[in-house]
N, C-alpha and C positions, 0 to 999 in steps of 0.2 A: 037279479042283483049282479053287478059287474065287479069282477075281482081284479085286484092290482097285480096279482102274480099267478104263475101257473099253479095247478091244483096239487102237484106232487113234486117232491125233490127241490123245494124252493130254496133250501139252505144247503144245497150240495156243496161239498168242499172243493177247493182248487188244489190240484196236485201238480207239483213241478216234475216234468219229465227228465230234468237234468239232475237235481239234487234230492229229489223225492220228498221234499218238504210238503206239508199239508197246511193250507190256510183256510180260514173261514170264508164264506161267500162274501165278496165285496167287489167293487170296481177296481180290479187289478188286471194289468195287461201282460206283465211278465213277473216272474218270481222275484220278490223283494230281496231274497237272499243271494241268488246267483244269476238272475236275469234269464232263467230258462223259460221255455214254453210251458204254459199252464193248460191242464186238461181238467174238465169237470168230472168229479167222481160222484156218482149217484147210484143208489141201489136199484136193481131191477124191480119193476112194478109187480106186486104180489098177484100171481094168478092171471095175468093178462099181458097183452102186448103194449109197447109204447104207443102213446097217442099224442097228437099235437098239443093238447091241453097240459101235458106234462112239461112243456117248454114255453108255451105262448099264452099270455093272459087274454081274457075275453075283451078287455079294453083295446088290445092291440091287434088281434087276429083279423085277417081279411079272407080266411079260407085257404091259406097256403098249404102246400103239401098234398099228399094223396093223389099225385098226378098219374095220368094214364100211362100204362105200359102195354104196348101191343106188339104182336108178332107182325113182321113185314116179310115180304118175299125175299127168300135167301139170295137170289141173284142180285139184289141191291148191294150185297157185299162183293160177290164175284160169281160168274157163270158156273164155276166149278164147285161152288160151296153148296152143300146139300143139308146143312144142319139147321138150327133154329136161330133166327136173328130177331131180336127185340129192340125197340127204341122206347126209352122212358122219356116222355115228353114234358120236360120242365118248363117249356114255353107257356104252359097253361097256368102258371102261378100268377097272382094278381097283377104284378107289374111286369110280367113277361119273362122272368128268369128264375133260376133256382136260388138266387141271392135273397129272395123273399123269405126263405126258410131261416137263414142265418139272422137276417135283420129283425124279423118278427120276434125271435127268441132273445136277441141282444137288447132290443128296445124294451121288451117285457121285463127283463132283469134290471135294466137301467132304471126304469120307473119304479120298480119295487124297492130299489136301493136309494131312491130319492134324487136321481139326476134330474136337473131342470130342462135338459134338452140333449140333443145328440149331434155328434160330428162323424162324418164318414168320408174317408179317402177312397177314391174309386176310379176305375177305368171307364165307368159309365153305368153298368147294370146295378151294382151295389148302391151307387148314388141315387139312382131312380127308385130302388127299393126303400132306401132310408127316407127319402123325401116323401114317398107314398105313405109309409107307415107312420111317420111323424105327423103328417097331415091328418091321418085318421085318428091318431091318439091325442091330437091337439097340443103338440109340443113343438118348439122350434128345432130346425135342423140346419146344419152347416155342411155343405157338400164341397169336396175338393177333388178336381179332376185334371188330368193333363190337357193341354191345349189341343191335342190330337183326338180327343174324345169325339166319336161320331155325333153328328148333329141331331139324329133321332133321339139319342140318349140325353143330350143336352136339353132338347125341347121337353122331354118327359120330366126331367128334374125341375125345369122352370115352371111347368104346368102345376106341379104340386106346391109351389110357393116357397121352396127352400132358399136360403142364402147360398149363393153359388160362387165359387172361386175357380177360375181356370188358371192353371199353373204351368209355366214353361218347363220343358223337360219331360222325362218319362214318368211312369207311375211311381217309381221309388221317391221322386221328389215330392209328389203329391202326398205320399204316405207320411213323409216327414212333416210337411206342413199341417197335415191332419193332427198329428201328435201335438204340435205346437198350439194349434187352435183349441184342442180339447183341454190342454193345460191352462190356457188363458181364460177360457170361458167357464170352466167347471162342468162342461157338458160331458156325457159319456161318449167314449170312442167306440163306435160300432163297426169300424173297418173290418172287412170280411176276409182278411188273411187269417192266420192263427191268432191275430191280435186280440180278438174278443172270444174267450173260451166258451162263453154261454151261447154265442152264435154257432160255433163249431159243434157244440154238444148236440144241438138239435138236428144236425145232419145225419146222426145215426138212424133217423127215421128213413132215410133214403135206402140204406142197406136193408132195413127190416121190410120196407115196402117191396123191394125186389124179391126178397125171400118169400113173402106172403103171396105176391102175384104169381110166383112159380110153384105155389102149393108146397113150399118147403124144399123144393129141389134147388140145388146150388148150380148156377151156370158155370161154364168153364172159364168165361172171361167177362169182365165188366170194364168198359172203356170210358174214361173220364177226361173231358177237356180240362187242362191243368195249368194254373199259374203257380201259386205257392202250394196249393193242394189240399185245402180242408175238405173238399168234396171226396177226394180219394180216402181221406181219413174217415169220413162219414160212412162210406160204403163198407170199409174195413170194420168200423165199430159196430155197425148194424148187424153184420154177420157174426162178429165175435161175441156180441151180447148173448146170442142164443146158442153158443158153443157148437156151432156147425163149422164145417170147412169154409174158409173164405175163398172166393173165386180168385183167379189170377187178375190182378189189377193192372190196368194199362194207363199210365200217365201220358196223355196225348198232348203234344205241343207243336207249335209251328217252328219250322227251321229258322225263322227270323227272330225267335226268342225261345231258346230251348235249354235253359240251365239244368233242369232235372234230367231230360232225355240225354243230354250230352254227358253228364256224370254217369248215367247208367251205361251208355255205350262204351265209355272209357273204363268201366269196372271200378268206379270210385264209390266211396261211402259218403263223402261230403260234397255238397253242391257249391259251386262258385258263382258269383254274380255274372250276369250276361252283360257284355260291354255296351252294345248299342242295339236295342230292340228295333225291328222293322218288320211288321207283318200286318196284313189285313185283319187278322184275328185279334182285334183290339182288347177283347175281354181276357186274353191270356198273354198280353204283352207286358209282362212283369219281370224285370231283370233281377229281382230279389237283392238289390244292391245293399239294403240295410238289414236284411234278415235272411241270409242264405241258410241259416239253421232250420228255417221252416221248410225250405226245399229238401234239406237233408232228412227231415222227419218223413216227408212224403216219400222220398226215395227209399227209406228203410222199409216202408210198408209195401212198396213195389217189390223189393227184394224178398221180403218175408213171405209173400204170396206166390213167388215164382212168376211174377208178372213181367211187364216190359215198360221201359220208357221210350217213347217213339216221337221223333220229330219229322213232320211232313211239310213239303213245300206248299205255299199258298195256292198254287194251281190245283193241287190235289184237294185242298180244303174247299175251294170254290166248286170243283166238280162234285164233291160229296154233297155240298149245300144244294146245288142244282138238282141232283138226283133225289135227295130227300123230298124236295118240293114236287118234282115231276112224276116220281114213281112211288111216293109214300104219302103225298099230301101233307107234308110237314114243312112249314115255313120257318127256316132257321137263319140266324146270323152266322157269320163264318166260325166264330168260336164254337158254337153248338155243334157244327158239322165236323169239327176236328176229330171227334171220337170215331165216326165212321171212316174218315180218311185214314186214321191210324190203323184201324183194323184191316182195311184194304191192303195197307202196306205190309202188315204182319202176315196176311194170307199170301201175298206175293212172295214174301221171304220164306215161305214154307213153315211158319211157326204156329199156324192154326190148322187144326184138323178139319177135314171136309165135313164132318158130322158133329162138330162142336156146337155148344149153345153159347150165344154171345148176346150181351146187353150193351147197347150204346146209349149213354146219357146225352140228350140234346138239351143244352142248358140255357139258350136264349133265343127270343123271337126275332124273326127276320125284319120286322118293322123297326127295330132299333138301329138298323144300318142299311138304309136304302142305297147308299153309295156303293156298298159292296155288291149289291144285286145288279147295279148298273155295270160293274166290272164283270160279274159272272155272266151276264147276258152278252157281253162283248167277247168273252174268252172261251165260253163253254158251248 
């Protein structure tokens, strides 16, 4: 028998992080009282760990999550590093990125609440995930992406048969168009910023998986490629759920679009929009123009854990991408390699101990951006 909704916590409340209001489960994207960011509140499962079926229905799931985390040679970080270096390979998700986790949960909740279809604004990976999961569930999908979206991601979206709009301007413009199309169509908005709380909620599994893979030991650092930052939130939530120390979280960004890392460097608590994104790491090319408060939420988690916001040049990202392939057998797009590039920078800056334990999340498959690999082959 196929279920329309996850097996547990289906009616979890929505909690506003600004005014602390609680609302019943529904398709809501911001607090109706104050416009604040919403977080799903759900009780811990009795006597067991979280599992995918707590968030994703049988109708929707494609086997997302539970991705491989493996130890790699420490000199992949630096020749003087003698600690433990792990990569969590999110490229193994069904459509090739960690976005499958959010989308699967958001689509599951949308269908349970009666939505006739979905809309997703994306820089590429979330759009591919949304188109993929909509095709599997048999519902229509509208995908909105910037004109600069890599062709590999565009081809993937087209293959799944979604209605596709390429929008002039950066990702923030696509984000606004997505809101408009969701309102016009009545479809659920499954955009994977903090826009859809049900999608963000499922990312707590990432933190729990890291903890379980390390047999309950807490790493010193977890590095996360970051746009608005729901994956940072997921790692934080996953460790917090089990009342253990949260590792130092690193929000890794490109110098060409670094609103969170810049605010961190300047000692600020609030993030300002980035004026003109320009980076090969298209998956994190988000200026946060319409929702800088989402960046501020992520920044607060970085501060709370004693972590770092780090911006690295594209050349370092390409070098990390190249080395992941040649020295660890991991085919990543630029965004996914930003985590390793950021940790190399922190090691060079003397902020990482030579014997620390580090986890780098690699978030997207290299097949999504062959043009970047042509650049890497020419420069590295």
